C-alpha positions as CSV (number, residue, x, y, z in Angstrom):
1,M,-0.3,3.3,1.8
2,N,-0.6,5.8,4.6
3,S,-3.5,5.9,7.0
4,S,-5.5,8.5,5.1
5,Q,-5.3,6.5,1.9
6,L,-6.4,3.4,3.7
7,L,-9.3,5.3,5.3
8,Y,-10.4,6.5,1.9
9,K,-10.2,3.0,0.5
10,I,-12.2,1.7,3.4
11,S,-14.9,4.3,2.8
12,D,-14.9,3.6,-0.9
13,L,-15.3,-0.1,-0.3
14,Q,-18.1,0.4,2.1
15,Y,-19.9,2.5,-0.4
16,S,-19.3,-0.1,-3.1
17,I,-20.7,-2.8,-0.9
18,R,-23.8,-0.8,-0.2
19,R,-24.3,-0.1,-3.9
20,K,-23.8,-3.8,-4.8
21,K,-26.3,-4.8,-2.1
22,V,-28.9,-2.5,-3.8
23,E,-28.1,-4.1,-7.2
24,Y,-28.4,-7.6,-5.7
25,T,-31.8,-6.6,-4.1
26,N,-33.0,-5.3,-7.5
27,A,-31.9,-8.5,-9.2
28,V,-33.8,-10.6,-6.5
29,K,-36.9,-8.5,-7.1
30,A,-36.6,-9.0,-10.8
31,G,-35.9,-12.7,-10.4
32,D,-32.8,-12.5,-12.5
33,Q,-30.7,-15.4,-11.3
34,L,-27.6,-14.6,-13.4
35,N,-27.4,-11.0,-12.0
36,M,-28.0,-12.3,-8.5
37,D,-25.0,-14.7,-8.8
38,L,-22.8,-12.0,-10.3
39,H,-23.7,-9.4,-7.6
40,N,-23.3,-12.0,-4.9
41,A,-19.8,-13.0,-6.1
42,A,-18.9,-9.3,-6.3
43,L,-20.1,-8.8,-2.8
44,V,-18.0,-11.6,-1.5
45,L,-14.9,-10.1,-3.2
46,L,-15.6,-6.6,-1.9
47,K,-16.1,-7.8,1.7
48,E,-12.8,-9.8,1.5
49,D,-11.0,-6.7,0.2
50,L,-12.6,-4.6,2.9
51,A,-11.5,-7.1,5.6
52,T,-7.9,-7.0,4.2
53,T,-7.9,-3.2,4.1
54,V,-9.2,-2.9,7.7
55,K,-6.6,-5.3,8.9
56,A,-3.9,-3.3,7.2
57,F,-5.2,-0.1,8.7
58,N,-5.4,-1.6,12.2
59,S,-1.8,-2.7,11.9
60,I,-0.5,0.8,11.5
61,P,1.1,1.9,14.8
62,A,-0.3,5.0,16.4
63,H,2.0,8.1,16.2
64,S,2.7,8.8,19.9
65,S,4.6,12.1,19.7
66,G,1.5,14.3,19.8
67,N,-0.7,12.1,21.9
68,K,0.7,12.9,25.3
69,P,-1.9,14.1,27.8
70,R,-1.1,17.3,29.6
71,D,-0.1,17.1,33.2
72,S,-3.1,18.3,35.2
73,K,-0.9,19.3,38.2
74,K,1.0,21.9,36.2
75,T,-0.4,25.4,36.5
76,R,0.0,27.9,33.8
77,W,1.4,31.4,34.5
78,W,-2.0,33.0,34.2
79,Q,-3.6,30.5,36.5
80,N,-1.0,31.5,39.1
81,L,-2.1,35.1,38.8
82,F,-5.7,34.1,39.6
83,H,-4.7,32.0,42.6
84,L,-2.6,34.9,43.9
85,K,-5.6,37.3,43.5
86,T,-8.0,35.0,45.4
87,A,-5.4,34.4,48.1
88,V,-5.1,38.2,48.6
89,N,-8.9,38.7,48.7
90,R,-9.4,36.0,51.4
91,K,-7.6,38.0,54.0
């Protein structure tokens, strides 16, 4: 899986966990022990899957070709024009 697929899966798992917590809370309010156990077991499995997916996402190396910061000492051609103009005006 590539990084965007993993991010989508992580987002989907987080949503599923939130929904399952709501279902578990509703089962607790209703006092339904069977549904509480089912939702709690599903929560455990979802959290394990989320941890595995996050670990897989974090193991993807960063693509470094486009992440190079610009050298702040370099001046662009149009910046040289402005510096020349201010140097002439100072006389």
